[in-house]
C-alpha positions in Angstrom: 20.3 36.5 84.2 21.9 36.6 80.7 22.4 33.3 78.9 26.0 32.0 78.7 27.3 31.2 75.3 30.3 29.3 73.9 31.5 30.3 70.4 33.3 27.7 68.3 34.9 28.6 65.0 38.4 28.1 63.6 38.5 31.6 62.2 39.2 34.3 64.9 37.4 37.0 62.9 34.2 34.8 62.7 34.3 34.3 66.5 34.7 38.1 66.8 31.7 38.8 64.6 29.4 36.4 66.5 30.7 37.7 69.8 29.9 41.3 68.8 26.4 40.4 67.7 25.8 38.4 70.9 27.2 41.0 73.4 25.3 43.8 71.7 22.1 41.8 72.3 22.8 41.2 76.0 24.2 37.7 75.8 27.2 36.6 77.9 30.0 35.0 75.8 31.7 32.8 78.4 34.3 31.1 76.1 35.6 30.6 72.6 37.2 27.5 71.0 38.9 27.2 67.6 38.3 23.5 67.0 36.0 20.6 68.0 38.3 19.0 70.6 38.7 22.4 72.3 34.9 22.9 72.1 34.2 19.7 74.0 36.8 20.6 76.7 35.3 24.1 77.1 31.8 22.7 77.2 32.8 20.4 80.1 34.5 23.3 81.9 31.9 26.0 81.3 28.6 24.3 80.9 27.2 27.1 78.7 23.5 27.5 78.0 24.2 27.4 74.2 27.0 26.7 71.8 27.4 28.2 68.3 29.4 25.5 66.4 31.2 25.9 63.1 30.8 22.8 60.9 34.1 22.7 59.2 37.2 22.9 61.4 40.5 21.2 61.6 41.3 18.4 64.1 37.7 17.6 65.0 34.8 19.0 62.9 31.7 20.5 64.3 29.5 17.5 63.8 31.8 15.2 65.7 32.1 17.8 68.5 28.3 18.1 68.6 28.0 14.4 69.1 30.6 14.4 71.9 28.8 17.4 73.6 25.5 15.5 73.3 27.1 12.5 75.1 28.1 14.9 78.0 24.7 16.5 78.1 21.8 15.1 75.9 20.0 18.4 76.4 22.8 20.6 75.2 21.7 23.4 72.9 23.9 23.7 69.9 23.4 25.9 66.8 25.5 25.0 63.8 27.2 27.7 61.6 27.8 26.7 58.0 29.0 28.2 54.8 26.8 28.2 51.8 26.4 24.8 50.1 26.9 22.6 53.1 23.3 21.4 53.1 24.2 17.7 53.5 26.3 18.5 56.6 23.6 20.7 58.0 21.1 17.8 57.7 23.6 15.5 59.4 24.1 18.0 62.2 20.3 18.4 62.8 19.9 14.6 62.9 22.8 14.5 65.4 20.9 16.9 67.7 21.7 20.4 66.6 18.8 22.8 67.3 19.2 25.1 64.4 21.8 26.5 62.0 22.9 29.9 60.8 24.6 30.5 57.4 27.7 32.6 56.9 28.1 35.5 56.3 26.2 36.1 59.5 23.2 38.4 59.6 22.7 39.7 63.1 18.9 39.4 63.1 19.0 35.8 61.9 21.7 34.9 64.6 19.6 36.4 67.4 16.4 34.8 66.1 18.0 31.4 66.1 19.4 31.9 69.5 16.1 33.2 71.0 14.2 30.3 69.5 16.8 27.7 70.7 16.8 29.1 74.3 13.1 29.5 74.2 13.3 33.2 75.3 
């Protein structure tokens, strides 16, 4: 059975890029969200196996959303997506329970490697 993934990013083209990488590699993208609050709602609704979470978003940022998702499910698997130069935020995210992080612009092999490692497959 393919793993179910929720993609969270405020930029539609970024979600599209990740979705393309994931579907090409046999993953099932079950939902998308464009901000942290939406991400938390979708997580509750869909219970995905993994979430790719952008760090900087309007309304609710990725780290706040990560913490909220971890309250719903302490075992939630979340990979953060960051732009270059967001090291401090990435460290904060890892300390808040993120499993890994990928840096934009996305490299398909790095995305898949992070996801495989996080899902343990």
